[in-house]
LUMDO-91631 format. One line per field, with one value per residue (C-alpha): residue number from 1; chain; x, y, z. Coordinates in Angstrom, 3 decimals. Example, Ala and Ser with C-alpha at 12.3 -4.5 7.8 and 13.67 -1.06 7.14 Angstrom:
resi: (1|2)
chain: (A|A)
east: (12.300|13.670)
north: (-4.500|-1.060)
up: (7.800|7.140)
! end
This chain:
resi: (1|2|3|4|5|6|7|8|9|10|11|12|13|14|15|16|17|18|19|20|21|22|23|24|25|26|27|28|29|30|31|32|33|34|35|36|37|38|39|40|41|42|43|44|45|46|47|48|49|50|51|52|53|54|55|56|57|58|59|60|61|62|63|64|65|66|67|68|69|70|71|72|73|74|75|76|77|78|79|80|81|82|83|84|85|86|87|88|89|90|91|92|93|94|95|96|97|98|99|100|101|102|103|104|105|106|107|108|109|110|111|112|113|114|115|116|117|118|119|120|121|122|123|124|125|126|127|128|129|130|131|132|133|134|135|136|137|138|139|140|141|142|143|144|145|146|147|148|149|150|151|152|153|154|155|156|157|158|159|160|161|162|163|164|165|166|167|168|169|170|171|172|173|174|175|176|177|178|179|180|181|182|183|184|185|186|187|188|189|190|191|192|193|194|195|196|197|198|199|200|201|202|203|204|205|206|207|208|209|210|211|212|213|214|215|216|217|218|219|220|221|222|223|224|225|226|227|228|229|230|231|232|233|234|235|236|237|238|239|240|241|242|243|244|245|246|247|248|249|250|251|252|253|254|255|256|257|258|259|260|261|262|263|264|265|266|267|268|269|270|271|272|273|274|275|276|277|278|279|280|281|282|283|284|285|286|287|288|289|290|291|292|293|294|295|296|297|298|299|300|301|302|303|304|305|306|307|308|309|310|311|312|313|314|315|316|317|318|319|320|321|322|323|324|325|326|327|328|329|330|331|332|333|334|335|336|337|338|339|340|341|342|343|344|345|346|347|348|349|350|351|352|353|354|355|356|357|358|359|360|361|362|363|364|365|366|367|368|369|370|371|372|373|374|375|376|377|378|379|380|381|382|383|384|385|386|387|388|389|390|391|392|393|394|395|396)
chain: (A|A|A|A|A|A|A|A|A|A|A|A|A|A|A|A|A|A|A|A|A|A|A|A|A|A|A|A|A|A|A|A|A|A|A|A|A|A|A|A|A|A|A|A|A|A|A|A|A|A|A|A|A|A|A|A|A|A|A|A|A|A|A|A|A|A|A|A|A|A|A|A|A|A|A|A|A|A|A|A|A|A|A|A|A|A|A|A|A|A|A|A|A|A|A|A|A|A|A|A|A|A|A|A|A|A|A|A|A|A|A|A|A|A|A|A|A|A|A|A|A|A|A|A|A|A|A|A|A|A|A|A|A|A|A|A|A|A|A|A|A|A|A|A|A|A|A|A|A|A|A|A|A|A|A|A|A|A|A|A|A|A|A|A|A|A|A|A|A|A|A|A|A|A|A|A|A|A|A|A|A|A|A|A|A|A|A|A|A|A|A|A|A|A|A|A|A|A|A|A|A|A|A|A|A|A|A|A|A|A|A|A|A|A|A|A|A|A|A|A|A|A|A|A|A|A|A|A|A|A|A|A|A|A|A|A|A|A|A|A|A|A|A|A|A|A|A|A|A|A|A|A|A|A|A|A|A|A|A|A|A|A|A|A|A|A|A|A|A|A|A|A|A|A|A|A|A|A|A|A|A|A|A|A|A|A|A|A|A|A|A|A|A|A|A|A|A|A|A|A|A|A|A|A|A|A|A|A|A|A|A|A|A|A|A|A|A|A|A|A|A|A|A|A|A|A|A|A|A|A|A|A|A|A|A|A|A|A|A|A|A|A|A|A|A|A|A|A|A|A|A|A|A|A|A|A|A|A|A|A|A|A|A|A|A|A|A|A|A|A|A|A|A|A|A|A|A|A|A|A|A|A|A|A|A|A|A|A|A|A|A|A|A|A|A|A)
east: (-82.665|-81.027|-80.023|-79.616|-83.448|-81.974|-81.817|-79.108|-79.958|-77.394|-78.329|-77.933|-73.955|-73.610|-74.225|-72.378|-69.352|-69.460|-69.902|-66.657|-64.719|-66.643|-65.733|-62.239|-61.223|-62.799|-60.778|-57.353|-57.752|-57.986|-55.418|-53.062|-53.871|-53.628|-51.207|-53.465|-53.151|-56.981|-58.038|-55.339|-56.538|-60.326|-59.002|-57.305|-60.568|-62.975|-60.469|-60.784|-64.653|-64.720|-63.042|-65.068|-68.384|-67.508|-67.119|-70.626|-72.492|-71.284|-72.359|-75.628|-75.941|-74.613|-75.736|-72.134|-71.089|-67.315|-67.337|-67.952|-64.399|-63.067|-65.820|-65.626|-61.126|-61.729|-64.840|-62.266|-59.428|-62.031|-62.685|-58.906|-58.168|-61.080|-60.002|-55.998|-57.173|-59.382|-56.134|-54.292|-56.587|-55.426|-51.998|-49.475|-48.371|-49.420|-47.290|-49.384|-49.389|-49.664|-53.415|-53.678|-50.753|-52.366|-56.175|-54.362|-53.092|-56.280|-57.638|-56.998|-58.512|-61.941|-61.669|-62.424|-64.930|-66.999|-66.550|-67.999|-71.160|-71.424|-71.988|-74.295|-76.124|-75.710|-75.737|-78.054|-75.574|-72.799|-75.090|-76.120|-72.707|-71.335|-73.651|-73.029|-69.391|-69.651|-71.362|-68.629|-66.090|-68.213|-68.939|-65.487|-64.149|-66.972|-65.559|-62.078|-62.588|-64.485|-63.154|-63.669|-64.748|-65.776|-68.959|-67.470|-66.210|-68.911|-71.095|-68.383|-68.804|-72.812|-72.469|-70.218|-72.952|-75.622|-73.850|-73.415|-77.095|-78.349|-76.126|-76.949|-80.859|-79.733|-78.691|-81.393|-84.121|-82.353|-82.481|-85.825|-87.098|-84.581|-86.211|-89.856|-88.567|-88.981|-86.130|-86.696|-88.214|-84.676|-83.079|-84.960|-84.217|-80.745|-80.969|-82.714|-80.055|-77.364|-78.917|-79.441|-75.854|-75.118|-76.736|-75.037|-71.693|-72.378|-73.014|-70.137|-67.713|-69.353|-68.596|-65.199|-64.548|-65.980|-64.139|-60.920|-62.201|-62.525|-58.695|-57.760|-59.322|-57.428|-54.241|-54.409|-55.718|-52.933|-49.977|-51.772|-51.184|-47.658|-47.121|-48.065|-46.263|-43.124|-43.892|-44.189|-40.844|-39.318|-40.426|-39.919|-36.096|-35.694|-36.470|-33.888|-30.001|-28.247|-25.449|-28.012|-31.264|-33.233|-35.289|-33.301|-33.290|-35.573|-37.905|-37.687|-38.159|-41.490|-42.783|-42.234|-43.848|-46.709|-47.373|-49.934|-50.151|-47.745|-48.489|-45.835|-41.946|-39.820|-35.790|-32.792|-28.904|-25.553|-22.624|-20.128|-16.543|-17.393|-14.856|-11.990|-13.136|-13.087|-9.483|-8.142|-9.427|-10.797|-13.856|-14.779|-14.695|-16.821|-19.387|-19.425|-20.304|-23.075|-24.394|-24.626|-26.163|-29.228|-29.749|-29.675|-32.231|-34.443|-34.381|-35.018|-37.882|-41.883|-43.256|-44.964|-42.313|-39.880|-36.066|-34.279|-30.639|-30.532|-27.028|-23.648|-23.854|-26.964|-30.230|-34.303|-36.728|-40.282|-42.251|-45.487|-48.129|-45.910|-44.749|-41.186|-40.237|-40.751|-38.501|-35.865|-35.782|-35.828|-32.527|-30.804|-31.227|-29.745|-26.704|-25.958|-25.555|-23.444|-20.701|-20.428|-19.978|-17.300|-15.561|-14.167|-10.701|-10.143|-12.503|-14.722|-14.908|-17.274|-19.878|-21.972|-24.327|-25.966|-29.491|-32.669|-35.921|-39.297|-43.243|-45.687|-48.440|-50.170|-47.398|-46.108|-43.591|-41.187|-41.578|-41.234|-37.950|-36.543|-37.097|-35.417|-32.239|-31.525|-31.665|-29.313|-26.944|-27.060|-26.088|-23.633|-21.992|-21.873|-20.205|-17.752|-17.197|-18.046|-20.094|-20.599|-24.819|-24.165|-26.400|-26.029|-28.796|-31.104|-32.609|-35.489)
north: (27.911|30.836|33.854|36.374|37.836|37.963|41.941|42.395|44.640|47.632|47.929|44.383|44.960|47.667|45.679|43.167|45.321|47.644|44.669|43.309|46.159|46.779|43.137|43.046|46.081|45.028|41.438|43.319|45.850|42.563|40.896|44.148|44.320|40.872|39.646|36.189|34.928|33.513|37.208|37.999|35.480|36.301|39.905|38.325|36.615|39.488|41.173|38.170|38.035|42.097|41.481|37.829|40.425|42.592|39.640|38.131|41.516|41.387|37.450|38.809|41.735|40.220|36.839|35.912|32.712|33.719|35.742|32.495|31.619|34.903|34.835|31.289|31.938|34.450|32.495|29.583|31.290|32.585|28.904|28.046|31.537|30.397|26.699|27.628|30.384|27.202|25.167|28.041|28.802|31.947|30.990|34.106|32.036|29.429|26.314|24.011|25.298|21.882|22.426|25.746|24.931|21.356|23.148|26.075|23.367|22.133|25.663|25.506|21.894|23.463|26.515|24.457|22.367|25.530|27.004|23.768|23.295|26.896|26.410|23.346|23.992|27.903|29.333|26.761|24.250|26.679|28.332|25.338|24.117|27.757|27.254|24.455|24.879|27.766|26.192|23.661|26.018|27.845|24.448|23.494|26.542|26.057|22.991|23.757|26.826|24.450|24.932|28.800|28.936|32.978|34.725|36.154|32.871|31.057|33.886|33.816|30.139|30.237|32.995|30.483|27.584|29.734|30.837|27.140|26.591|29.899|28.742|24.797|25.733|28.592|25.872|23.701|26.460|28.197|24.930|24.405|27.861|27.361|23.988|25.588|27.370|31.410|32.937|36.656|33.973|32.478|36.200|37.779|34.815|35.439|39.190|38.605|35.950|38.916|40.803|38.360|36.877|40.634|40.908|37.332|38.338|41.463|39.714|37.687|40.738|41.632|38.500|38.289|42.246|40.628|37.888|40.019|42.554|39.478|38.361|42.022|42.133|38.606|39.805|43.380|41.453|38.960|42.025|43.209|40.196|40.047|43.514|42.778|39.673|42.065|44.420|41.890|40.689|43.858|44.939|41.475|41.616|45.272|43.858|40.998|40.996|39.990|38.213|35.847|35.797|36.889|40.126|43.121|45.996|48.396|45.331|45.018|48.908|48.778|45.868|47.741|51.062|49.238|46.732|46.892|44.462|41.506|37.727|35.872|36.001|38.224|37.062|39.197|37.065|38.856|36.902|36.828|38.099|37.933|41.078|38.534|36.002|38.600|39.956|36.349|34.343|37.498|39.026|36.156|33.527|36.088|36.002|32.583|32.410|35.016|33.212|29.685|31.096|32.714|29.380|28.061|30.629|30.159|26.563|26.337|28.020|27.834|29.120|31.860|32.861|35.793|36.144|39.423|40.707|43.645|44.511|43.147|39.792|40.449|39.044|39.311|36.555|36.765|33.761|34.353|33.129|31.158|30.562|31.750|28.855|26.840|29.865|29.141|25.754|26.299|29.088|26.326|23.928|26.640|27.251|23.679|23.212|26.335|24.900|22.601|24.671|23.841|26.412|25.407|24.937|25.613|22.772|22.974|26.807|26.720|29.813|31.446|33.363|35.336|36.058|37.602|36.779|38.802|37.465|40.256|39.871|42.414|45.151|46.707|45.367|48.523|47.354|43.712|44.201|47.009|44.425|41.409|43.500|44.481|40.860|40.024|42.701|41.622|38.281|39.372|41.315|38.462|36.408|38.888|39.594|43.545|44.978|47.920|48.792|50.312|49.902|50.838|52.951|51.241|52.786|50.840)
up: (-18.893|-20.104|-17.818|-20.044|-19.028|-15.347|-14.910|-12.292|-9.590|-8.784|-5.123|-4.085|-5.824|-4.365|-0.904|-1.648|-2.286|0.436|2.787|1.441|2.091|5.297|6.646|5.101|7.010|10.670|10.091|8.797|12.163|14.012|12.686|13.081|16.713|17.493|14.773|14.515|11.260|11.863|11.066|8.814|6.178|6.547|5.247|2.423|1.726|1.829|-0.645|-3.275|-2.441|-3.696|-6.709|-7.849|-6.944|-9.914|-11.997|-10.778|-11.517|-15.019|-15.571|-14.741|-16.390|-19.758|-19.345|-20.980|-19.392|-19.671|-16.979|-15.234|-14.892|-13.375|-11.125|-9.708|-9.690|-7.255|-5.162|-5.289|-3.810|-1.295|-0.256|-0.165|2.407|4.818|4.815|5.426|8.368|9.918|9.816|11.045|13.881|16.697|16.168|14.874|12.071|9.901|10.379|7.651|4.199|2.478|2.455|0.892|-2.009|-2.725|-3.419|-5.418|-7.486|-8.525|-9.630|-12.981|-13.057|-10.885|-13.891|-16.524|-14.306|-13.699|-17.266|-18.888|-16.285|-16.703|-20.656|-20.152|-17.450|-17.207|-13.482|-11.884|-11.251|-10.322|-7.742|-6.328|-5.946|-4.935|-1.994|-0.626|-0.529|1.284|3.846|4.259|4.437|6.927|8.987|8.883|10.423|12.675|13.811|13.800|16.487|18.930|22.823|22.964|26.562|26.470|25.650|22.161|21.033|21.166|19.552|16.619|16.001|16.515|13.783|11.672|12.112|11.431|8.114|7.109|7.588|5.847|3.030|2.739|2.706|-0.147|-1.999|-1.620|-2.119|-5.010|-6.625|-6.805|-7.420|-10.660|-11.569|-11.820|-15.009|-14.011|-14.173|-12.714|-9.319|-8.694|-10.028|-6.984|-4.545|-5.551|-4.890|-1.416|-0.515|-0.787|1.904|4.499|3.539|4.462|7.660|9.066|8.190|10.191|13.026|12.406|11.958|15.431|16.951|16.018|17.690|20.803|21.333|20.005|22.936|25.207|24.527|25.092|28.462|29.395|28.454|30.490|33.412|32.692|32.209|35.388|37.615|36.333|37.196|40.859|40.892|39.862|42.414|45.274|44.281|44.024|47.505|48.684|47.236|48.924|52.105|51.996|53.486|50.215|52.353|54.945|52.808|55.713|56.174|56.951|59.292|56.956|56.916|60.921|61.181|58.882|60.707|64.075|62.750|61.597|64.119|66.880|69.642|69.339|70.449|70.704|71.791|70.284|70.286|69.942|69.701|69.065|67.996|70.734|69.368|66.176|65.456|66.605|63.683|61.437|62.379|62.742|59.720|57.568|56.288|53.326|56.275|58.506|55.456|55.385|58.695|58.779|55.477|57.250|60.339|58.590|56.395|60.249|61.622|58.426|59.021|62.463|62.538|61.226|58.605|60.535|62.097|60.696|61.198|60.709|60.656|62.360|61.409|61.626|63.769|65.279|64.441|65.594|65.514|66.241|67.346|66.066|69.285|70.888|74.137|75.904|77.026|73.639|72.067|74.814|73.931|69.744|70.813|72.719|70.302|67.534|70.078|70.521|66.541|66.094|68.633|66.078|63.072|60.373|58.226|55.114|55.221|59.077|60.590|63.701|64.849|67.670|67.693|70.417|70.826|73.259|73.130|75.249|75.082|75.550|75.664|74.009|76.503|74.694|74.346|70.895|69.283|69.962|73.531|73.222|71.193|73.520|76.436|74.253|73.581|77.042|78.284|75.464|76.295|80.226|79.085|76.763|79.603|82.152|79.633|78.749|82.835|82.123|85.502|83.384|83.028|79.934|77.146|73.542|71.806|69.441|66.616|65.049)
! end
């Protein structure tokens, strides 16, 4: 069959070139936004396809088989790039270049073989094999990108599968039309193939954009979740007392202001003669004592209960949904453990607590806290032998 009677259609050539530039720009944009090698390699591939289409047009226009060699070179390079893209996936770098390098090594052999076949069989064998190879490349990308959970990714894989099927069918139909021996028939089919190939590649580019948009939405959700976590951590760290690890006075004040009726027991406790300990052993020992008391309180309450350092050597515990007698038993156990307290380098250093409890009984947290505070000072004065009824003002 002599292809010199084939008259090229400039409109299909322009469609093919405009499509290659359009798809190249789409995938270049996706690469710049995502830095995924997969999209970058597709952008390179469409540049090669753009250059190859120029030689394809000259091949049909002149019928000179010598144009087949550069045309096949750029098409084969297009295959190599798409196979490399499939192996890279959506990673940010291409870890295995060996496949691409091996394919590049056989490029001279491939071009020589195509030129030899073209000299004997003209365009029939080339277009048939070209369509089959394209079908394989698209199907290979379809297989390598399995496991896409989102709609955009599934649509992208479906577009690849449709393209693979279309080129496989195209190879079969082109061979049948060519063997009929009527050149205008297969040439017109070749032009029509360019049009539906453009439509299918538009669907592929659209699905790639959809897939990228979904990944951006997922990334925004991840960043929002991370930001929310950082905000919670920051808020929590601002409410923590750095020495004891308990919540601080600011957190207690917020709790008092925001709380309605309190259901449970409030305990206010204060170390006895803590100033004497600081004066005798130094502030470092005093800090160690406060740190260990904080750990003891935190380990002695339930998950739903809350402990605060109210300031200095004073602490507040909120026993949620608890009875007064149980809270008293818990505090008596804590006080017993403090009597066996040890300080590094000083041995046993008994610590005593004065504490008062108050049950919620439908009252506000502020009222319950004030009552527990008064009871604590009554016990503290009794232990110290003070007879005065003076009470220090509390600011919460």
